C-alpha positions in Angstrom: -14.7 -18.1 1.1 -13.8 -13.8 0.5 -10.6 -13.0 -0.4 -8.7 -9.8 -0.9 -7.5 -9.0 -4.7 -5.7 -6.0 -6.3 -4.4 -4.7 -9.1 -0.3 -3.9 -9.2 0.1 -0.7 -10.9 3.6 -0.2 -11.4 5.7 3.3 -11.1 8.0 4.5 -13.6 10.6 4.8 -10.3 9.3 0.7 -9.5 12.6 -1.4 -10.2 10.8 -4.3 -11.1 11.8 -8.0 -10.2 10.2 -11.5 -10.9 9.4 -12.2 -7.1 7.2 -8.7 -7.5 4.7 -10.4 -9.6 4.5 -13.6 -6.9 3.5 -11.2 -4.0 1.5 -9.1 -6.1 -1.1 -12.2 -6.5 -1.2 -13.2 -3.0 -4.4 -13.5 -1.2 -6.3 -13.5 2.5 -9.1 -15.0 3.9 -11.7 -11.5 4.5 -14.1 -13.7 6.7 -11.0 -14.4 9.3 -9.6 -11.1 9.4 -13.0 -10.2 10.6 -13.7 -12.2 13.1 -13.2 -11.7 17.2 -10.1 -14.2 17.2 -7.0 -12.3 17.6 -4.5 -15.5 17.2 -6.4 -16.6 14.3 -6.3 -13.3 12.5 -2.0 -13.9 13.2 -2.1 -16.6 11.4 -4.1 -15.9 8.1 -1.8 -12.7 8.1 1.4 -14.8 8.5 0.2 -17.3 6.6 -0.9 -14.5 3.4 2.5 -13.2 4.3 4.6 -16.7 2.6 4.7 -19.1 5.6 2.8 -21.3 3.8 5.2 -22.4 0.9 6.6 -25.3 2.7 5.0 -28.5 3.6 3.4 -28.2 7.0 2.9 -25.1 9.0 4.8 -22.6 11.5 2.8 -23.0 14.8 1.4 -19.7 16.9 3.6 -20.3 19.8 6.8 -20.3 16.7 5.2 -16.2 15.9 5.3 -15.5 19.6 8.5 -16.7 20.0 9.9 -14.8 16.9 7.9 -11.7 18.0 9.7 -11.8 21.2 12.9 -12.2 19.6 12.4 -9.0 17.9 11.1 -6.7 20.8 14.2 -8.3 22.5 16.7 -7.2 20.0 15.2 -3.8 19.1 14.4 -3.0 22.5 17.9 -3.9 24.2 21.1 -3.1 23.5 24.3 -5.7 23.9 25.5 -5.3 26.8 22.8 -3.0 28.5 20.2 -4.3 31.0 18.1 -0.8 30.4 15.5 -1.1 28.2 15.7 1.5 25.5 12.0 3.7 25.0 10.8 2.2 21.9 7.3 4.4 21.5 6.6 4.0 18.0 8.2 0.8 15.1 8.3 0.7 11.3 8.4 -2.5 9.2 10.3 -2.2 5.7 8.1 -4.9 3.7 5.5 -5.3 6.4 3.4 -7.5 3.8 -0.5 -8.1 5.3 1.1 -6.5 8.5 1.5 -9.6 10.8 4.1 -8.5 12.8 2.5 -4.7 13.3 -0.1 -6.5 14.1 1.5 -8.1 16.9 3.3 -4.7 18.0 -0.5 -2.5 17.7 -1.9 -4.9 20.0 1.0 -6.8 22.1 -1.8 -9.6 22.5 0.2 -11.9 24.0 1.9 -9.8 27.1 -0.3 -6.6 27.3 2.4 -4.5 27.8 3.5 -2.3 25.1 -0.1 -2.0 23.5 -1.2 0.6 21.5 2.9 1.6 20.0 2.5 3.7 17.1 3.2 1.6 14.3 4.0 2.2 9.7 5.1 0.1 6.9 5.9 -0.1 3.4 5.6 -2.9 0.7 5.3 -3.3 -2.3 2.6 -5.8 -2.5 -0.6 -3.8 -3.3 -2.8 -7.1 -2.2 -1.6 -7.5 0.9 -0.8 -3.5 1.9 -5.0 -4.0 1.5 -5.0 -6.6 3.6 -2.5 -4.7 6.1 -5.2 -1.5 6.0 -7.8 -4.3 7.3 -6.1 -5.3 10.4 -4.1 -2.2 11.6 -5.4 1.0 12.8 -2.2 3.3 11.8 -2.8 5.1 8.4 0.8 5.3 7.4 1.2 2.6 5.1 2.9 2.9 2.1 2.6 1.2 -1.7 6.0 1.4 -2.9 9.5 -0.4 -3.4 11.6 -0.4 0.3 14.4 1.5 -1.7 11.8 4.7 -1.6 10.9 5.1 2.2 10.5 8.2 3.3 12.8 9.2 5.7 11.0 12.4 6.8 9.1 11.1 9.3 11.4 9.2 12.3 10.6 6.3 14.5 12.3 5.2 17.2 12.8 1.7 15.6 12.8 0.3 12.0 13.1 -3.3 11.1 12.5 -5.4 7.9 11.5 -9.1 8.4 12.6 -11.8 5.6 12.5 -8.9 3.1 16.5 -8.6 2.3 16.7 -11.7 0.2 14.3 -11.0 -2.5 16.3 -7.6 -3.4 17.9 -7.7 -6.8 21.9 -7.5 -5.7 24.0 -6.2 -2.3 23.5 -2.4 -3.6 20.0 -2.5 -3.6 20.0 -3.9 -0.2 22.4 -1.5 1.3 20.7 1.6 -0.4 17.4 0.5 2.0 19.7 0.2 5.0 21.0 3.4 4.4 17.1 4.4 4.3 16.6 2.6 7.4 19.2 4.2 9.1 18.3 7.5 7.9 14.8 6.9 9.2 15.3 5.4 12.8 16.2 6.9 16.0 17.3 4.3 18.4 17.8 0.5 16.5 17.9 -1.2 13.3 16.3 -5.4 12.5 17.1 -7.0 9.9 15.7 -10.7 10.2 15.7 -14.0 8.8 18.9 -13.0 6.4 19.9 -15.6 3.9 23.5 -16.7 4.9 26.1 -17.3 2.2 27.7 -19.4 3.6 24.7 -21.9 3.8 23.9 -20.9 0.1 24.4 -24.7 -0.9 22.9 -26.0 1.8 19.8 -24.2 1.3 19.8 -25.1 -2.3 19.8 -28.9 -1.8 17.1 -28.5 0.9 14.8 -26.7 -1.3 15.1 -29.5 -4.3 14.9 -32.3 -2.1 11.3 -31.3 -0.8 10.1 -29.1 -3.8 9.2 -30.7 -6.9 10.6 -29.4 -9.9 12.8 -26.8 -8.1 14.5 -25.6 -10.8 11.6 -25.5 -13.0 9.4 -23.6 -10.6 12.0 -21.3 -9.1 13.3 -20.7 -12.5 14.4 -16.5 -12.8 13.1 -16.4 -8.7 17.0 -16.1 -7.2 17.2 -15.7 -3.5 19.9 -13.1 -2.3 22.5 -14.4 0.2 24.5 -12.2 2.1 27.5 -12.4 4.7 27.8 -11.0 8.3 30.4 -9.2 7.1 28.3 -6.9 5.1 26.5 -5.8 7.7 29.2 -5.6 10.1 31.2 -3.0 7.4 28.3 -0.6 7.4 28.0 -0.9 11.2 31.5 0.4 11.7 30.8 3.1 8.5 27.9 4.4 10.5 29.4 4.1 13.9 26.7 1.5 15.3 26.8 -1.2 17.9 25.7 -4.4 16.4 24.9 -7.7 17.4 23.6 -11.5 15.3 21.0 -13.5 16.7 19.7 -17.1 15.5 16.6 -17.9 14.3 14.2 -19.9 17.1 11.2 -20.7 15.5 10.2 -23.9 16.2 9.2 -25.7 13.3 10.5 -23.6 11.1 12.7 -25.3 8.0 14.3 -22.3 7.0 15.9 -21.7 10.7 19.5 -23.4 9.9 20.0 -21.1 6.4 19.1 -17.8 7.8 20.4 -15.1 10.7 18.9 -12.0 12.1 20.8 -8.3 12.9 20.1 -5.8 14.8 22.1 -2.0 15.0 22.0 0.4 17.9 22.8 4.5 17.4 
């Protein structure tokens, strides 16, 4: 098995946290990525982006479900029956590019194939993986807070990224960048719910041996829904929350999704 490796070169402007070293060392199987089976490629992209950290695995069907949920959240504003015209999508924290791979190919519906994509991530390894499988050249190696807002995209989203930020102030700054970059809609997925924090920690302790030692100095950031409601009000955005419906995903009961619309 061959793997992609890379060296993490942190710039002066990069605000390091301990999670960064974890993501910097994620690897992917190049033999699978260079194959022709798009579904196998997708599963490897998702695995390399962290969906292998708990016992068991999330099925292909569950990833399809999440993809369709993202599309629905970004393409349809609340109480609107009209589909937003979304021709470009940007992901903050794109990792190895699994989500963007689905949007570029739309391998399960073949309706929006060819949609323009872009992304940013602070793992050089994972960004190399994304470059192997994506046609876009708009992939940036940097922290989320340094998103370039000059080039606009119709929709901007992140998936499971906000929980790795240092604090809410950082998260708010990233939201500001996403707001500036998006023409129409914004999505934040897999947000860890502050009301479920104790349950989350209890679950992890029960299922991960030596949890406290393994995750020492690797804090998870939890948010209230009010945090996003306040941001939406300040920026005159419509907002809606949804639950995660990925079958078999252990994290479902601890997270929520948020979508905002201009």
